[in-house]
C-alpha positions in Angstrom: 115.8 138.0 73.7 117.0 139.2 76.4 111.5 135.0 81.6 109.4 132.3 80.1 108.3 128.9 81.3 107.0 126.1 79.2 103.9 124.0 80.0 103.6 120.3 80.7 104.0 119.5 77.0 107.6 119.2 75.8 109.9 119.3 72.9 113.6 118.7 73.4 114.5 122.4 73.3 111.6 123.4 75.5 112.8 120.9 78.1 116.2 122.6 78.1 114.4 125.8 79.1 112.6 124.0 81.9 115.8 123.5 83.6 115.9 127.3 83.9 113.4 129.6 82.3 114.4 132.9 80.9 114.3 135.6 78.4 115.6 136.0 75.1 117.7 138.8 76.0 119.5 140.1 73.1 122.0 142.9 73.2 124.1 144.3 70.4 126.7 146.7 69.6 126.9 150.4 68.6 130.2 152.1 68.2 132.4 154.1 65.9 134.8 152.6 63.6 138.4 152.8 62.7 139.7 149.4 61.8 141.5 147.6 64.6 141.5 150.8 66.8 139.5 151.2 69.9 136.1 152.4 68.8 133.2 153.1 71.3 131.3 151.5 74.0 128.0 149.7 73.8 126.3 151.1 77.0 122.8 149.8 76.4 120.7 147.1 74.6 120.8 148.0 70.9 121.5 151.4 69.5 120.6 154.4 71.6 116.8 155.0 71.5 116.2 153.1 68.2 117.0 149.6 69.6 118.4 148.7 66.2 120.9 145.8 66.4 123.4 147.4 64.1 127.0 148.5 64.8 129.5 150.6 62.8 132.4 148.6 64.2 135.1 147.4 61.7 137.7 144.6 61.8 135.6 142.0 63.5 136.5 138.3 62.8 134.3 136.2 60.6 135.2 133.1 62.6 136.9 131.9 65.8 137.9 128.7 67.5 137.8 128.2 71.3 139.7 124.9 70.9 142.8 126.4 69.3 142.4 129.9 70.7 142.0 131.5 67.2 140.7 135.0 67.6 140.0 134.4 71.3 141.1 137.4 73.4 139.8 135.9 76.6 137.0 133.8 78.0 135.5 133.4 81.5 133.0 130.9 83.0 129.5 132.1 83.8 126.8 130.3 85.8 125.0 127.3 84.3 122.4 129.3 82.4 122.8 132.8 81.0 119.9 134.7 79.3 121.2 138.3 79.6 123.4 139.9 76.9 126.8 141.6 77.3 126.9 145.4 77.7 130.2 147.3 77.4 131.0 150.7 78.9 133.9 152.5 80.5 136.3 149.6 80.5 133.7 147.2 81.9 131.7 144.3 80.5 128.4 143.5 82.2 126.6 140.2 81.9 123.8 138.6 84.0 123.8 134.9 84.9 122.8 132.6 87.7 124.8 131.4 90.8 124.7 127.7 90.2 128.2 126.1 90.5 129.5 129.0 92.6 131.2 128.1 95.9 132.6 131.5 96.7 129.4 133.5 97.5 128.8 134.9 101.0 125.6 132.9 101.6 124.2 129.5 100.6 121.2 129.5 98.2 120.3 130.5 94.7 120.9 134.0 93.3 120.7 136.2 90.3 124.1 137.6 89.6 125.1 140.7 87.5 128.9 140.5 86.8 131.0 143.6 86.1 134.2 142.4 84.4 137.3 144.1 83.3 137.2 144.6 79.5 140.8 143.9 79.1 141.0 140.4 80.6 137.6 139.4 82.0 138.7 139.8 85.6 135.9 140.4 88.1 135.6 143.9 89.3 132.3 143.5 91.2 129.1 141.7 91.2 125.5 142.3 92.3 124.1 139.3 94.1 120.3 139.1 94.5 118.5 136.2 96.3 115.7 134.5 94.4 112.1 135.5 95.4 111.1 132.8 98.0 108.0 130.7 97.6 106.3 130.4 94.3 108.9 129.4 91.7 107.0 131.0 88.9 107.7 134.5 90.3 111.5 134.0 89.9 112.2 130.8 87.9 114.9 128.5 89.3 118.1 128.6 87.2 117.1 131.7 85.2 119.3 134.0 87.2 119.7 137.7 86.3 118.2 138.3 82.9 118.0 142.1 82.3 120.9 143.9 80.5 121.9 147.1 82.3 122.1 150.6 80.8 125.1 152.7 81.6 125.0 156.4 82.0 128.2 158.1 83.1 129.3 156.4 86.4 125.8 155.0 87.0 124.5 151.5 86.1 120.7 151.1 85.8 119.3 147.7 85.8 116.3 145.5 86.8 117.1 142.6 89.2 115.6 139.2 89.2 113.3 140.4 92.1 111.8 143.1 89.8 113.7 145.9 91.6 115.0 148.9 89.6 118.4 149.7 91.0 121.0 152.4 90.4 124.5 151.2 90.9 127.9 152.9 91.3 130.1 151.9 88.3 133.0 151.4 90.6 131.2 149.1 93.0 132.3 149.2 96.7 136.0 149.5 95.9 135.7 153.3 96.5 133.4 153.1 99.5 129.6 153.1 99.9 128.3 156.1 98.2 124.7 155.9 99.5 122.0 157.0 100.2 121.2 153.3 100.1 123.5 151.6 102.6 121.8 148.2 103.3 123.6 146.2 100.6 124.6 143.5 103.1 120.9 142.8 104.0 119.8 143.1 100.4 122.1 140.3 99.2 121.2 138.0 102.1 118.4 135.4 101.8 115.6 135.6 104.3 116.3 133.8 107.6 120.1 134.2 107.2 122.4 136.8 108.9 124.2 139.4 106.8 128.0 139.1 106.4 130.5 141.8 106.0 130.5 143.3 102.5 133.4 142.7 100.2 135.2 145.2 97.9 133.8 143.1 95.0 130.2 143.7 96.0 128.0 146.1 94.2 127.2 149.6 95.6 123.5 150.3 95.4 122.7 154.1 95.1 118.9 153.7 95.2 116.3 151.0 94.8 112.7 151.0 93.5 110.8 147.8 94.1 108.2 147.5 91.4 106.3 144.7 93.0 106.2 146.3 96.4 105.1 149.6 94.9 102.2 148.0 93.1 103.6 148.4 89.6 103.5 144.7 88.6 103.2 141.0 89.6 106.4 139.1 88.7 106.2 136.0 86.5 109.0 133.6 85.5 111.9 136.1 85.1 112.1 139.9 85.2 113.4 141.3 82.0 113.7 145.0 81.1 116.3 147.1 79.2 116.0 150.6 80.6 115.8 153.5 78.1 117.3 156.7 79.3 116.0 160.1 78.1 117.6 163.0 80.0 116.7 162.5 83.6 114.0 159.9 82.9 114.2 156.1 82.9 111.5 154.4 80.8 111.0 150.7 81.3 108.5 147.9 81.1 107.3 146.6 84.4 107.1 142.9 83.7 103.5 142.5 84.9 102.3 139.0 84.2 100.1 136.0 85.0 100.1 133.9 88.2 101.2 130.3 88.5 97.9 129.1 86.9 98.6 131.2 83.8 94.9 132.0 83.8 94.8 135.0 86.1 96.4 138.5 86.3 96.9 139.2 90.0 97.6 143.0 89.3 95.1 143.9 86.5 95.3 147.6 87.2 99.1 147.8 87.4 100.9 149.8 84.7 102.9 148.1 82.0 105.2 151.1 81.3 106.6 153.4 84.0 109.0 156.4 84.2 111.4 157.0 87.0 113.7 159.9 88.0 117.2 158.5 87.3 118.6 160.6 90.1 116.4 159.3 92.9 114.3 156.4 91.6 111.0 158.4 92.2 108.0 157.3 90.1 107.2 160.1 87.7 104.7 158.7 85.3 103.0 155.5 84.0 100.6 154.4 81.3 96.8 154.2 81.9 95.9 151.8 79.2 94.8 149.1 81.7 96.7 146.5 79.6 96.7 144.0 82.5 93.6 142.0 81.8 94.7 141.4 78.2 98.2 140.2 79.0 98.4 136.7 77.7 101.7 135.8 79.5 103.9 138.6 80.6 105.3 142.1 79.7 108.9 141.5 78.5 109.4 144.0 75.7 111.3 147.2 76.4 110.6 150.7 74.9 112.3 152.6 72.1 112.2 156.4 71.4 111.9 158.4 68.2 112.0 162.1 67.5 110.3 162.9 64.2 108.1 165.6 62.8 108.3 167.6 66.0 107.0 164.6 68.1 109.1 162.7 70.6 107.5 159.3 71.0 108.0 156.4 73.3 107.3 153.3 71.3 106.3 150.4 73.5 104.9 146.9 73.0 102.5 145.6 75.7 101.9 142.1 76.8 98.5 142.4 75.0 100.2 142.2 71.6 99.6 145.9 70.9 102.3 148.5 70.0 101.7 151.9 71.6 103.2 155.3 71.0 103.2 157.7 74.0 104.3 161.3 74.0 107.7 161.6 75.7 107.8 163.6 78.9 109.1 167.2 78.7 112.3 167.8 80.6 112.4 169.6 83.9 109.2 168.4 85.5 108.8 169.3 89.1 107.9 166.8 91.7 104.2 166.1 92.1 101.6 163.4 91.6 102.3 160.5 89.3 101.5 161.6 85.8 99.7 159.7 83.1 101.5 159.1 79.8 99.6 160.5 76.8 98.9 157.9 74.1 99.4 159.1 70.5 98.6 155.9 68.6 98.1 152.2 69.0 98.8 149.4 66.5 97.2 146.0 67.1 99.8 143.5 65.9 97.2 140.7 65.4 93.8 142.3 65.1 92.0 139.0 64.3 93.2 137.3 67.5 90.9 136.8 70.5 90.7 140.0 72.7 88.3 138.8 75.5 88.8 136.1 78.1 92.3 135.7 76.7 93.5 133.1 79.2 90.8 130.6 78.1 93.1 130.1 75.1 96.1 128.9 77.2 97.6 125.9 75.5 95.7 126.4 72.2 98.2 125.9 69.4 95.6 126.9 66.7 93.8 129.9 68.0 95.2 132.3 70.6 96.1 135.9 71.3 99.5 137.1 70.1 102.2 138.7 72.2 105.4 140.6 71.5 108.5 139.6 73.4 111.1 141.4 71.2 111.8 145.2 71.1 110.4 147.7 68.6 113.1 148.9 66.2 112.6 152.4 64.9 114.4 153.4 61.6 113.4 156.5 59.8 109.6 156.8 59.7 109.1 153.1 60.3 109.0 150.8 63.3 109.7 147.1 62.8 108.0 144.5 65.0 108.0 140.8 65.5 105.4 138.9 67.4 102.7 136.1 67.3 101.6 133.2 69.3 103.2 132.6 72.7 106.1 130.1 72.5 104.8 127.9 75.3 101.1 128.7 75.4 99.9 130.0 72.1 99.3 129.3 68.4 102.2 128.5 66.1 102.1 131.7 64.0 104.5 134.6 63.9 105.1 137.7 61.7 107.5 140.5 61.1 105.6 143.8 60.4 106.5 147.2 59.3 104.5 150.1 60.6 104.4 153.9 59.8 105.0 155.8 63.0 103.7 159.2 61.8 100.0 158.5 62.4 97.6 159.2 65.3 94.8 157.2 67.0 94.2 153.6 66.0 96.7 152.9 63.2 96.1 149.1 63.0 95.0 149.4 59.4 96.3 152.8 58.2 99.8 152.3 59.7 100.6 148.8 58.4 103.2 149.1 55.6 103.8 145.4 55.0 103.7 142.0 56.8 105.9 138.9 56.4 105.1 135.5 57.9 107.8 133.9 60.0 108.3 130.3 61.1 106.7 128.8 64.2 107.2 131.5 66.9 109.5 134.5 67.2 111.0 136.4 70.1 114.0 138.0 68.2 114.4 141.7 67.6 115.2 142.5 63.9 118.3 144.4 62.7 117.8 146.9 59.9 120.9 147.9 57.9 121.5 149.3 54.4 117.9 148.7 53.3 117.8 145.1 54.6 116.3 143.5 57.6 117.8 140.4 59.2 115.7 138.5 61.7 115.7 135.1 63.3 112.9 132.9 64.6 112.2 129.9 66.8 111.7 127.8 63.6 115.6 127.7 63.3 115.5 130.2 60.4 117.4 133.4 59.7 115.7 135.7 57.2 116.9 138.5 55.0 114.3 140.9 53.6 113.9 144.3 51.9 113.2 146.9 54.6 111.1 149.0 52.3 108.9 146.3 50.7 109.2 143.3 52.9 110.3 141.2 49.9 112.4 138.2 51.1 115.9 137.8 49.6 117.0 134.6 51.4 116.5 132.3 54.4 118.8 129.9 56.1 118.0 127.0 58.3 120.4 126.8 61.2 119.5 123.5 62.8 118.7 125.0 66.2 115.9 127.2 67.6 116.9 130.8 67.9 115.9 133.1 70.8 118.8 135.6 70.3 118.6 138.5 67.9 120.8 139.2 64.9 123.6 141.6 65.3 124.8 143.4 62.1 128.4 144.6 62.3 131.3 145.0 59.9 129.4 143.7 56.9 128.4 140.5 58.8 125.4 139.1 60.5 126.0 137.3 63.9 123.5 135.1 65.7 123.6 132.1 68.0 121.2 129.2 68.5 120.0 127.2 71.4 121.7 124.2 69.9 125.0 126.0 70.7 126.0 127.0 67.2 127.2 130.5 66.4 126.5 131.6 62.8 128.1 134.3 60.8 126.6 135.5 57.4 127.5 138.2 55.0 125.1 141.1 55.4 124.0 141.3 51.8 121.1 140.5 49.5 122.7 137.2 48.4 123.2 134.5 51.0 126.7 133.7 52.0 127.6 131.7 55.1 130.9 132.8 56.5 131.2 130.4 59.4 129.4 128.2 61.9 131.2 127.7 65.2 130.1 124.9 67.6 130.3 126.2 71.1 128.7 123.2 72.9 126.3 125.1 75.1 123.0 126.8 74.3 123.1 130.4 73.2 120.1 132.7 74.1 122.2 135.9 74.4 122.7 138.3 71.5 126.3 139.1 70.5 127.6 142.6 71.3 130.4 144.5 69.6 132.4 147.2 71.2 136.0 148.6 71.2 137.2 146.2 68.6 135.9 143.1 70.3 132.9 140.8 69.7 131.3 139.4 72.8 129.5 136.1 72.7 127.8 134.5 75.7 126.7 130.9 75.9 124.8 129.4 78.8 128.1 128.8 80.6 130.9 131.0 79.2 131.5 134.5 77.9 133.9 134.9 75.0 135.8 138.1 74.0 136.6 137.6 70.3 139.0 139.8 68.3 141.5 139.5 65.5 145.2 139.4 66.5 145.8 143.0 65.4 142.8 144.2 67.4 144.0 142.2 70.5 147.4 143.8 70.3 145.9 147.3 69.9 143.7 146.8 72.9 146.5 146.0 75.3 
């Protein structure tokens, strides 16, 4: 999407990333649908639970033009690099970015910044400002900023900061006072060695904080990225455990890859016991999905070892006690022929290497759709889109595979499944359309730029941006039809989001709110 650093070898697009590493953080829209009327929010990354990048929104434009203002409702500047994706809820638009170019912050230094903007005009409501982790740059890569998209639940905002902290925030910020119990926001936003300053009404209000690194749940690498999944009172999230600066050692081999927190207090409730750590080739950047089928509620999660796991979801109403162990129901090895031992000895090998999964699992019906393959910076140039039956048990590597489709070069994009079709992009500059049942390809299109974002399907259209700075719109059908290509002049790694009659598109440096004239008038 929706945290990566390249090696000493370079291509042009990889060198862009080296000016600020990050995640391919790809958010999308889910909302109800009367044409030009206010529909619904998009309070999390992808559809609730399934992670499918599909929206029921209608009346979205097929093109726009920042130069003339055509179909532009508003736009606001961001930092210099933006890898998070827009999330929309309760009149707010949330987007993570960096602090470079800012002269109005309380302290000098570099920060990750989560912005809360007014949905109507892009005006700042409040912002969460988090200093970078000092010391080793590979624990919080310079320029990457805040990469994780938040998840909104009522008047609470749940998100992972660039320092690998899980925080619960007040939706209203400090404008209505400090709700507590956490009351040390001034110190939290102040770099080490500097004195805190008085908090502003536009600062974030932290309710509680869980520091995954300090609690032994992970070792940070490059950029923290997680999209928190909420199920009742539980928060499910990937920890972001990864390699050290050598890329050949896992400092926290026994740390969990998937944890569960109490959303009310931040208390650690459960974690996996798969000991994925030693097999993590780079980092753990994929976030979980949830499915309820055949009487089983399953948390579907892709580890940094290139394996997709299904765990039994926790029952509601658990009483406080020792940290529980998540029960594994099945496992699917995405690349069973890849090396499984001494995985870091393959760092930099472009022919033979382990595979990893950076995108999210997408659950539709009785199937889960996965993309993965060789690491973009350190692994082989092979990638696939695979369809897996979710109804099995045990090791389903062979029995669960429904079909497999080879992609171009590398892939970190989450697929979108709609009306029997799958739309997915890859780092080989291609957009693909396939049959969701059989994996039969219908069409491909070469965009001219590497794609880290995911496809969003909404209003009969497929939206996706490239790192070249082009935003493409296709017809969402079996026959290829390019509706438009808009040159935005700044790399796009964020996935478009649609909510309340508006399409949100973020480049590295600017967030656009895009709507037809009729929709803009209705939204006033």
